[in-house]
N, C-alpha and C positions, 0 to 999 in steps of 0.2 A: 305395582304400579297403575296397573288398570284398574283396581278398586279406588284407587286414590284419585284417579283422573275422573271416574263416574260420580265418585262423590263430590269433587270440586265441581263439574260440569251441573251436576243435578242441582248444588244448593244456589250455583249463580242462577240458573233457570228459574228455579223457585224463588228467589229473591227479588227477579226481574217481574216476574210474574204477579207477585203480591204487592209489591209498590206500583206496578202499573193500574192493578184492579183500585188499590187504594185510591190514587190520584185519581181514576176514573168515576170510581163511585162517592168518592167524599170530597177530594179536594175541588175537582171541576166543580162540582153544583154550588159551593160555598164561594166559588172565585167568579161564578156567573150571577149567583146573587148580589154579591158585592158591586158588582160591574152594573146592576141594573140601578139597586137602591142607592149607593153611594155616588157611584160616579155619573151615572143617569147617562150612559153612552147611548145616543141615540142611535147611531149605526148598529150597536149590537141589538140594541131591541127591535131594530126594525129587520134586522136579519131573522130575528126570532119569531117574527109575526108572518114570514114569508115562508107560506107551506114548502114549495117546491126547495128551498133553501134548507127550510128545516128536516125535511125529509133525508136530503142528502147529508146533513150532519148525522141523523139518526143512523143512516146507513152505516156510515164510517166508524159510529161510537161502538155500533155492534160488531164489525169488524175487529175492532180494538179489544173489546170485550174478549170474543173469541181466542183472539191470539193471546191476550194475558192469562186466561184461563187455562189455555193449552200448555203454555210455558211452565205454570205452577203446576198443573198436575204430571206433566211428562218429567218436569224437574225432580218433584217429589219419587216419581217411578226411579228415576234415575239414579237417585240419591240413595235410595233405599235397594236397588241392585248393586251398586259399587259397596254399601256396608255388609252385604250378603256375600258377595264375592269375598270381601277382607275377611269376615269371619269364617267363611268355610276354609282360607287358605290359612290361616291363623288359630283359629280358635279365639279362646279367652284372652289371647295374647296380641290379639287386634287391639293396636292403640284406641282407637274409636269406641270399641267396645269397653274397654278400661275406663274411658272418661264416661260412658252413660251408664256402666254399672261398677264404680269402683269397689263396692261392698263384695261382689262375686268375686270367687278366688277358683282357681284350678286346684286347689290343694284340697278339695272335699275328701279325697282318698285318705289323708294322712288321719282322719277322724276315725279309720277303720285300722290301725296298728295297734297291737298288743304293747306290754311293758319289754318285751325282748327284741323290738323292732320289727316284727312278722306281720304280714298283711293277712287280716281274719276276714274270710269269706263270708256269706250272708248264712252258708250253712254252718258256720263254726270252724272251719277248718282253715288251718294255719298255714301261709307259705313263706318260707326263709326268702326264696328269690322272687322279686315282684319288678315289672318294668311298668311305668308310667309314662304314657305317652300323651301329651298335651300340645295341640298344635302340630309342630315339627320338633319339639324338643322331646327328649325321652331321657330316663334315668331310671338307673338300675338301684332299688334298694335306697331312692332317695337322692342318689349321688348323679348328677348331671352326666351325662356321655357328649363328649365333643361332636362325634358322628359315628357312623355305623360300623366303621373299622373298630373304634374305642369300644364299642357296644359288644362288637363280636369278639374283642380280645377280652375282655369282662366275661361275658358268658362261655369261654372255652374253658375257663377256670372252674365251673361249676361240673360238679359229677354228673353224670346222665340219669342217676336214680331219681333226682330231684326232679319236682315238678315246678315250673315257673308260670307264674299269675302276670297275664297281660292285661294291663289296666288301660282302657280307651276313657281318657279325660278330655274329650272334644278333639280327639286326633284328628290331622289330616289322613285322608285315606291312604296317599302315598307311603307316608311314614309307618303306617300301621301294618301295611301288607310288606313293607321292608323288613320289619322286626319278624314276624311271621316267616319269611322266607329266610332269615338268620337263624330264627331258632328250626326250622327244619333242616336247614342245610347242617347243623352241628347234631341233628338228632336228639334235641331235648324236647322232652314232653311239656306240653304248657296247655294253661286252661286261661278262657278268657272271662271277662265280667259281662254280665248282661246290663 
């Protein structure tokens, strides 16, 4: 929830800052020129010729520029912080990440399976049992596990002489460590991808 709040607040601040700067740098000068040329507003022209009044207007315009620029920059930082937190929590399963990078897939691991359904490491060793942790999602041999108890139940059926490969596919740290704890608790040997 916090990442989404940061993203929304950051986007709103960025939008307000950008609109304010556009209005200040583009719309306001054009509007002033129309008032001088087309409307021939005498009071407006006299006000522009008064040095004290002009200094006061310039001072306030500079204050607005500073505020709008600050909103724009801090809004971008807050938006990126929310995006980072969301991605850190959910990995490639984060909705906004999927919108920005639709072609990216957390399933790059499946390219390393042989015809028997075994995971093949870079060294060429094949593992019958492998756990893929993507964000908070856990799958044993490609079969999703509902929760840690489900994983523990499935792992308890594996013989102790087998080695389990643990594959980190942008895993949430707590999920990864929970899987390691389950493997240690069951006394299963495991290896990790680098």
